[in-house]
C-alpha positions as CSV (number, residue, x, y, z in Angstrom):
1,M,19.9,9.9,2.3
2,A,16.2,10.6,2.2
3,Y,14.6,12.8,-0.4
4,L,11.2,14.2,0.2
5,D,8.4,15.8,-2.0
6,E,4.8,16.0,-1.7
7,S,1.3,16.2,-3.4
8,F,-1.9,17.4,-1.9
9,E,-5.6,18.4,-2.5
10,T,-7.2,20.9,-0.3
11,E,-10.1,22.0,-2.4
12,A,-12.1,18.7,-3.4
13,T,-14.3,16.6,-1.3
14,D,-11.5,14.1,-1.0
15,T,-8.6,16.1,0.7
16,F,-5.3,14.5,1.4
17,Y,-1.7,15.2,1.8
18,V,1.1,12.8,0.5
19,V,4.6,12.8,1.5
20,A,6.8,10.7,-0.8
21,V,10.3,9.7,0.2
22,A,12.9,8.1,-1.9
23,V,15.9,6.7,0.1
24,V,19.1,6.5,-1.9
25,A,22.2,4.5,-0.2
26,D,25.2,6.9,0.1
27,D,27.3,4.8,-2.2
28,A,24.5,5.1,-5.0
29,L,24.1,9.0,-4.8
30,T,26.4,9.7,-7.6
31,E,25.2,7.0,-10.0
32,S,21.6,8.0,-9.3
33,R,22.2,11.7,-9.8
34,E,24.0,11.1,-13.0
35,A,21.1,8.7,-14.2
36,L,18.6,11.5,-13.8
37,R,21.0,14.2,-15.3
38,E,21.3,12.0,-18.5
39,F,17.7,11.0,-18.6
40,Y,16.2,14.5,-18.7
41,G,19.0,16.6,-20.3
42,G,20.3,17.9,-17.1
43,G,16.9,19.5,-16.0
44,A,14.9,18.4,-12.8
45,L,12.0,16.0,-13.1
46,H,8.8,17.7,-12.4
47,A,5.9,15.2,-13.2
48,A,3.1,17.5,-13.1
49,P,4.4,20.0,-15.7
50,M,5.7,17.0,-18.0
51,F,2.2,15.6,-18.0
52,A,0.7,19.1,-18.8
53,R,3.1,19.3,-21.7
54,R,2.1,15.9,-23.0
55,E,5.4,14.2,-22.4
56,V,3.6,11.0,-21.6
57,E,6.2,8.6,-22.9
58,T,9.0,10.4,-21.2
59,L,7.0,10.5,-18.0
60,R,6.4,6.7,-18.3
61,Q,10.2,6.1,-18.7
62,A,10.7,8.4,-15.7
63,T,8.5,6.3,-13.5
64,A,10.5,3.1,-14.6
65,L,13.9,5.2,-13.8
66,V,12.6,6.0,-10.3
67,A,11.7,2.5,-9.7
68,R,15.4,1.7,-10.4
69,Q,17.2,4.6,-8.7
70,N,16.4,4.0,-5.0
71,D,17.6,1.8,-2.2
72,G,14.8,-0.7,-2.6
73,L,12.2,1.2,-0.5
74,D,10.2,4.3,-1.3
75,I,7.5,5.4,1.4
76,V,4.4,7.3,0.5
77,V,2.4,8.6,3.4
78,C,-1.2,9.8,2.7
79,A,-3.1,11.7,5.4
80,P,-6.6,12.8,4.9
81,I,-7.0,16.5,6.1
82,A,-9.6,16.2,8.9
83,A,-12.1,18.7,9.5
84,G,-10.3,21.7,11.4
85,D,-7.0,20.7,10.1
86,N,-5.1,22.7,7.5
87,R,-2.5,21.8,4.9
88,D,0.3,22.6,7.3
89,D,-1.1,20.3,10.0
90,A,-1.4,17.5,7.5
91,R,2.0,18.1,6.1
92,A,3.6,18.0,9.7
93,R,1.6,14.7,10.5
94,C,3.1,13.1,7.3
95,L,6.6,14.5,7.8
96,S,6.6,13.4,11.4
97,F,5.5,9.8,10.6
98,A,7.8,9.5,7.5
99,A,11.1,10.9,8.8
100,A,10.6,8.7,12.1
101,K,10.1,5.6,10.0
102,V,12.9,6.2,7.4
103,H,15.3,7.0,10.4
104,E,14.3,3.9,12.3
105,D,14.4,1.6,9.1
106,F,17.6,3.0,7.5
107,G,19.3,5.2,10.2
108,T,19.0,8.0,7.9
109,Q,20.1,11.4,9.3
110,L,20.0,13.8,6.4
111,F,16.6,14.5,4.8
112,V,16.5,16.7,1.8
113,L,13.2,18.5,1.1
114,D,11.8,20.2,-1.8
115,S,11.9,23.9,-0.9
116,L,8.4,25.3,-0.4
117,S,7.0,28.7,-1.5
118,T,8.1,30.7,1.5
119,P,10.5,30.8,4.3
120,T,7.7,30.6,6.7
121,E,6.6,27.2,5.2
122,N,10.1,25.8,5.3
123,E,10.4,26.9,8.9
124,L,7.4,24.8,9.9
125,D,9.1,21.8,8.4
126,Q,12.3,22.8,10.5
127,R,10.1,22.9,13.6
128,T,8.5,19.6,12.7
129,F,12.1,18.1,12.6
130,R,13.1,20.0,15.9
131,D,10.3,18.5,17.5
132,L,11.3,14.9,16.4
133,R,14.9,15.4,17.5
134,R,13.4,16.1,21.0
135,R,11.4,13.0,21.5
136,S,12.6,10.1,23.4
137,V,10.5,7.6,21.7
138,N,10.0,7.4,17.9
139,G,12.2,10.4,17.5
140,L,15.3,11.2,15.4
141,H,19.0,11.4,16.4
142,R,20.0,14.8,17.6
143,D,22.4,15.1,14.6
144,T,19.6,14.7,12.1
145,V,19.4,17.3,9.6
146,A,16.6,18.6,7.3
147,H,17.8,20.5,4.4
148,H,15.5,22.5,1.9
149,C,16.6,23.0,-1.7
150,R,15.2,23.3,-5.2
151,P,15.2,20.3,-7.5
152,S,17.4,22.3,-9.9
153,A,20.1,22.3,-7.2
154,E,19.4,18.6,-6.3
155,L,18.3,16.5,-9.1
156,L,17.4,13.5,-6.8
157,L,14.5,15.5,-5.7
158,G,13.0,14.2,-8.9
159,L,12.5,10.7,-7.4
160,P,9.9,11.6,-4.8
161,D,8.3,14.2,-7.3
162,V,7.5,11.4,-9.7
163,L,6.7,9.1,-6.9
164,A,4.2,11.4,-5.3
165,W,2.6,12.3,-8.7
166,S,2.3,8.9,-9.6
167,Y,0.6,7.9,-6.4
168,R,-1.7,10.9,-6.9
169,Q,-2.9,9.5,-10.3
170,E,-4.0,6.4,-8.5
171,H,-5.5,8.1,-5.6
172,V,-7.5,10.7,-7.5
173,R,-7.9,9.4,-11.0
174,K,-7.9,5.7,-10.2
175,D,-5.2,5.2,-12.8
176,R,-2.8,2.5,-11.3
177,S,-0.7,2.4,-14.5
178,W,1.6,5.4,-13.4
179,F,2.4,3.9,-10.0
180,E,2.7,0.3,-11.1
181,P,6.5,0.4,-11.9
182,M,7.1,1.5,-8.4
183,R,4.6,-0.4,-6.5
184,E,6.7,-3.4,-5.4
185,F,9.3,-1.1,-3.9
186,T,7.0,1.2,-2.0
187,D,5.6,1.1,1.5
188,I,2.2,2.8,1.7
189,T,1.0,4.1,5.1
190,I,-2.4,5.7,5.5
191,L,-2.5,7.9,8.4
């Protein structure tokens, strides 16, 4: 299964959209979910609020945990938001690339995405997945499912949350230390 979350910047001069994907093998789902439950007292991992609350040591431990609780490869896709594009366009480009790559590399047919703010935003993701299922080249199997839910309902969404946030620290703040524990397991593609 693949778990997806994002990070983005639309206001600065260096705009970008990052989609992080954590792939967890079916036989490791229970163990990985339990490891996250035990680590943060049953609460969902949200790196940005943890950092804001100065839970720095816990967040450092979370990056090490994320590095261990995956199927050997996490993918981070970073797309600059081109002039004339908006956040939704950048997200769709990232999702299209990441989902097709994970599907090809792992045969993944179930994608769990962090639920966005509005049903309309979630519907845009669903449209992206429908378009990918219709493609004959670089598409998805017709039985592929994209499911939105909140991290409180699926703790494994903490994996891509921490991954995306850690990569953002390197991209924006030039602080490589947060992303370092995950680097060897991560395939980074810049669109």
